[in-house]
C-alpha positions as CSV (number, residue, x, y, z in Angstrom):
1,M,-8.3,-2.4,-19.6
2,G,-10.4,-4.0,-16.8
3,E,-12.6,-3.7,-13.8
4,V,-11.5,-4.8,-10.3
5,Y,-13.9,-6.2,-7.7
6,L,-13.4,-7.0,-4.0
7,A,-14.2,-10.7,-3.5
8,R,-13.6,-13.4,-0.9
9,H,-11.9,-16.7,-1.4
10,A,-14.6,-19.4,-1.1
11,L,-12.4,-21.7,1.1
12,L,-9.8,-19.6,2.7
13,K,-12.3,-16.8,3.4
14,R,-9.6,-14.1,2.7
15,P,-10.4,-10.9,0.8
16,T,-9.2,-11.0,-2.8
17,A,-9.2,-8.6,-5.6
18,V,-10.5,-10.0,-8.9
19,K,-9.8,-8.2,-12.2
20,L,-12.1,-8.8,-15.1
21,L,-11.6,-7.8,-18.7
22,R,-14.5,-5.6,-19.8
23,P,-16.8,-7.4,-22.2
24,E,-16.4,-4.5,-24.8
25,Q,-12.7,-5.1,-24.7
26,M,-13.0,-8.7,-25.8
27,N,-10.9,-9.0,-28.9
28,S,-7.7,-10.9,-29.7
29,Q,-5.4,-7.9,-29.0
30,S,-6.8,-7.0,-25.6
31,L,-7.0,-10.7,-24.5
32,A,-3.3,-11.1,-25.5
33,R,-2.4,-8.0,-23.5
34,F,-4.5,-9.0,-20.4
35,E,-3.1,-12.6,-20.4
36,R,0.4,-11.2,-20.8
37,E,-0.1,-9.0,-17.8
38,V,-1.1,-11.8,-15.4
39,Q,1.6,-14.2,-16.6
40,I,4.3,-11.6,-16.1
41,V,3.1,-10.5,-12.7
42,G,2.9,-14.1,-11.7
43,Q,6.6,-14.4,-12.2
44,L,7.4,-11.7,-9.6
45,S,7.8,-12.5,-5.9
46,H,9.1,-9.4,-4.2
47,P,6.9,-8.4,-1.2
48,N,6.6,-4.8,-2.6
49,T,4.9,-6.2,-5.8
50,I,1.3,-7.2,-5.9
51,A,0.9,-11.0,-5.7
52,V,-1.3,-12.9,-8.2
53,Y,-3.1,-16.0,-6.9
54,D,-4.8,-17.4,-10.0
55,Y,-6.2,-16.6,-13.4
56,G,-8.5,-18.1,-16.0
57,R,-11.7,-17.6,-17.9
58,T,-15.3,-17.8,-16.8
59,P,-17.8,-20.2,-18.5
60,E,-18.9,-17.1,-20.5
61,G,-15.3,-16.6,-21.7
62,I,-14.5,-13.5,-19.6
63,F,-10.8,-13.5,-18.7
64,Y,-10.1,-12.8,-15.0
65,Y,-7.3,-13.0,-12.4
66,A,-7.3,-13.0,-8.7
67,M,-4.7,-11.1,-6.7
68,E,-4.0,-10.0,-3.2
69,Y,-6.3,-7.3,-1.9
70,V,-4.5,-4.2,-0.6
71,D,-6.4,-2.3,2.1
72,G,-4.8,1.1,2.1
73,L,-4.4,4.2,-0.1
74,T,-2.5,5.3,-3.2
75,L,0.3,7.8,-3.2
76,D,-2.1,10.1,-5.1
77,Q,-4.6,9.9,-2.2
78,L,-1.8,10.4,0.2
79,T,-0.7,13.8,-1.3
80,R,-4.3,14.9,-1.7
81,R,-4.8,14.4,2.1
82,E,-1.4,15.4,3.4
83,G,0.2,17.7,0.9
84,P,4.0,17.4,0.7
85,V,5.3,14.2,2.2
86,P,8.3,14.3,4.7
87,P,11.6,13.5,2.9
88,A,12.3,10.5,5.2
89,R,9.0,8.9,4.2
90,V,9.5,9.7,0.5
91,I,12.9,7.9,0.7
92,H,11.2,4.9,2.3
93,I,8.5,4.8,-0.5
94,L,10.9,5.3,-3.4
95,R,13.3,2.7,-2.0
96,S,10.4,0.2,-1.8
97,V,9.3,0.9,-5.3
98,C,12.8,0.5,-6.6
99,L,13.1,-2.9,-4.8
100,S,10.1,-4.0,-6.7
101,L,11.4,-2.7,-10.0
102,R,14.9,-4.2,-9.4
103,E,13.4,-7.7,-9.5
104,A,11.3,-6.9,-12.6
105,H,14.2,-5.4,-14.4
106,E,16.5,-8.3,-13.6
107,R,13.9,-10.5,-15.2
108,G,13.9,-8.3,-18.3
109,L,10.6,-6.6,-17.5
110,V,9.8,-2.9,-17.7
111,H,6.7,-1.7,-15.8
112,R,6.1,1.4,-18.0
113,D,3.3,2.9,-15.8
114,I,4.8,3.8,-12.5
115,K,2.7,6.7,-11.1
116,P,1.1,7.7,-7.8
117,Q,-2.1,5.9,-8.6
118,N,-0.2,2.6,-9.1
119,V,1.6,2.6,-5.8
120,M,-0.2,1.9,-2.5
121,L,0.5,2.2,1.2
122,T,-0.8,-0.5,3.5
123,R,-0.3,-2.3,6.8
124,R,0.8,-5.8,6.4
125,G,2.1,-8.6,8.7
126,G,2.5,-6.2,11.7
127,E,4.4,-3.6,9.6
128,D,3.1,-0.2,8.8
129,D,3.7,1.7,5.5
130,V,4.3,-1.4,3.4
131,I,4.5,-0.4,-0.2
132,K,2.8,-2.3,-3.0
133,V,3.4,-1.6,-6.7
134,L,0.3,-2.3,-8.7
135,D,-0.9,-2.6,-12.3
136,F,1.7,-4.3,-14.4
137,G,-0.8,-4.0,-17.3
138,L,1.6,-2.0,-19.4
139,V,4.6,-4.2,-18.6
140,T,6.5,-5.6,-21.6
141,N,9.5,-7.9,-21.8
142,V,12.6,-6.1,-23.2
143,D,13.5,-9.2,-25.2
144,A,10.0,-10.3,-26.3
145,G,9.4,-9.5,-30.0
146,A,5.8,-10.5,-29.8
147,A,5.1,-8.2,-26.8
148,T,6.8,-5.3,-28.6
149,K,4.7,-5.8,-31.7
150,L,1.5,-5.9,-29.5
151,T,2.5,-2.6,-27.9
152,R,3.4,-1.0,-31.2
153,T,-0.1,-1.6,-32.5
154,M,-1.6,0.2,-29.5
155,G,0.6,3.4,-29.9
156,V,1.9,5.4,-27.0
157,I,0.4,4.0,-23.7
158,G,1.0,5.3,-20.2
159,T,0.3,8.4,-18.2
160,P,1.8,11.6,-19.9
161,L,3.2,13.2,-16.8
162,Y,5.2,10.0,-15.9
163,I,6.3,8.9,-19.4
164,A,10.0,9.2,-20.1
165,P,10.9,11.4,-23.1
166,E,12.4,8.5,-25.1
167,R,9.1,6.6,-25.0
168,L,7.3,9.6,-26.4
169,R,9.8,9.7,-29.3
170,E,9.7,5.9,-29.7
171,P,6.9,4.1,-28.0
172,R,8.6,0.8,-28.6
173,N,11.5,1.9,-26.4
174,N,11.6,-0.4,-23.4
175,D,14.8,0.7,-21.6
176,P,14.4,0.0,-17.8
177,R,15.6,3.5,-17.1
178,S,12.3,4.8,-18.4
179,D,10.9,3.4,-15.1
180,L,13.5,5.4,-13.2
181,Y,12.3,8.5,-14.9
182,A,8.8,7.7,-13.5
183,V,10.3,7.1,-10.1
184,G,11.8,10.6,-10.2
185,A,8.5,12.0,-11.2
186,V,6.7,10.2,-8.4
187,G,9.4,11.5,-5.9
188,Y,8.9,15.0,-7.2
189,H,5.1,14.7,-6.7
190,L,5.5,13.3,-3.2
191,L,8.0,16.0,-2.0
192,T,6.1,19.0,-3.5
193,A,2.5,17.8,-3.9
194,R,2.8,19.2,-7.4
195,D,3.0,17.8,-10.9
196,L,6.1,18.2,-13.0
197,F,4.1,20.5,-15.3
198,E,0.9,22.1,-14.0
199,D,-2.0,23.9,-15.7
200,V,-1.1,22.6,-19.1
201,S,-3.2,20.6,-21.6
202,E,-2.3,16.9,-22.3
203,V,-0.8,18.0,-25.7
204,D,1.3,20.6,-24.0
205,V,2.5,18.0,-21.4
206,Y,4.0,16.0,-24.2
207,H,5.9,19.1,-25.4
208,H,7.2,19.8,-21.9
209,V,8.2,16.3,-21.2
210,L,10.3,16.4,-24.3
211,N,11.8,19.9,-24.0
212,T,11.3,21.5,-20.6
213,T,13.3,20.9,-17.5
214,P,11.0,21.3,-14.5
215,P,11.9,23.5,-11.5
216,R,14.1,21.7,-8.9
217,V,12.3,20.3,-5.9
218,R,14.3,22.7,-3.6
219,E,12.9,25.6,-5.6
220,W,9.5,24.7,-4.1
221,I,10.7,23.6,-0.6
222,D,14.2,24.6,0.3
223,T,14.4,22.3,3.3
224,I,14.5,19.2,1.1
225,P,18.0,17.5,1.5
226,Q,20.2,18.4,-1.4
227,G,21.1,14.8,-2.1
228,L,17.4,13.9,-2.5
229,D,16.9,16.9,-4.7
230,E,19.8,15.9,-6.9
231,L,18.6,12.3,-7.1
232,V,15.2,13.3,-8.3
233,A,16.7,15.6,-10.9
234,D,19.0,12.9,-12.1
235,C,16.1,10.4,-12.5
236,L,14.3,13.1,-14.5
237,A,17.2,13.7,-16.9
238,K,16.0,13.9,-20.5
239,A,18.8,11.8,-21.8
240,V,18.6,8.1,-20.7
241,D,22.4,7.9,-20.1
242,D,22.3,10.8,-17.7
243,R,20.0,8.9,-15.3
244,P,21.1,6.4,-12.7
245,P,22.1,3.2,-14.5
246,D,19.7,0.9,-12.7
247,A,17.2,0.6,-9.8
248,Q,20.0,-0.6,-7.4
249,A,21.9,2.6,-8.1
250,V,18.9,4.6,-6.9
251,I,18.5,2.4,-3.8
252,D,22.2,3.0,-3.0
253,R,21.9,6.7,-3.3
254,L,18.7,6.7,-1.1
255,D,20.5,4.7,1.5
256,H,23.4,7.2,1.6
257,L,21.0,10.0,2.5
258,E,20.7,8.5,6.0
259,L,17.2,9.6,6.7
260,S,14.9,7.1,8.3
261,W,11.1,6.9,8.4
262,T,10.8,5.0,11.7
263,Q,8.3,2.3,12.5
264,S,7.0,4.4,15.4
265,E,6.3,7.3,13.0
266,A,4.6,5.0,10.6
267,V,2.4,3.5,13.4
268,A,1.5,6.9,14.7
269,W,0.5,8.1,11.2
270,W,-1.6,5.0,10.5
271,E,-3.4,5.2,13.8
272,R,-4.4,8.8,13.0
273,Q,-5.6,7.8,9.6
274,K,-7.2,4.4,10.4
275,P,-10.8,5.4,10.2
276,R,-10.3,7.1,6.8
277,A,-7.8,4.6,5.3
278,S,-9.6,1.4,5.9
279,A,-11.8,0.0,3.2
280,P,-15.6,-0.5,3.7
């Protein structure tokens, strides 16, 4: 939908990310979606959610918004570098994502595009491994008829490997538990460094998401805690009602696993990665 540039606030001198709507996307539908994105994200205040500073239009009529700049790496980059991620760190990551989603869901918002590329790791305020959920561009309000109509005209949107089955059957479906399916798919990817379904075409991915139960995480790595394996499998349930009821339920189950990614472990990892992870 847009292009993101690294900028600097003229007065505060802090780095800022500025997203512009591509000129070729300038039509009433894309403008409505882009403006809806920034207005929705502006309502959210959880520290694990990307913060929006301002938005508007340039003298030329190009729509933009300014948001916090995150200096770090995505979960996709993490697994490409590291392979499977330690379970304790995965628990930390998934818990943080669910904290972000909990606030959004309580406000009646569904993200609809949770995936490794839309979650970043960073260092912030003296803490290491701070999680930021990005790109609420596919968010829609569960109770907003106008937003639902806008989405319907655009068909199925999202990333196939992380789209819940009910959204493939009915793109207008905006049940918050579709985000929990994506959380399960992200957890699966982090723990195994694999996709749910590999070496298949995009068309075949749709078929497998609807009909195929992926191998359990412990089939790839048998040292994964059983409780974490079961939670990922429950989030990936084909039937919505077989998944955890809400983000808080996922957080509670993660907390009961009693595995901790310590700050000292996080500091050590970031110190090893610092030359590679920092932005130019």
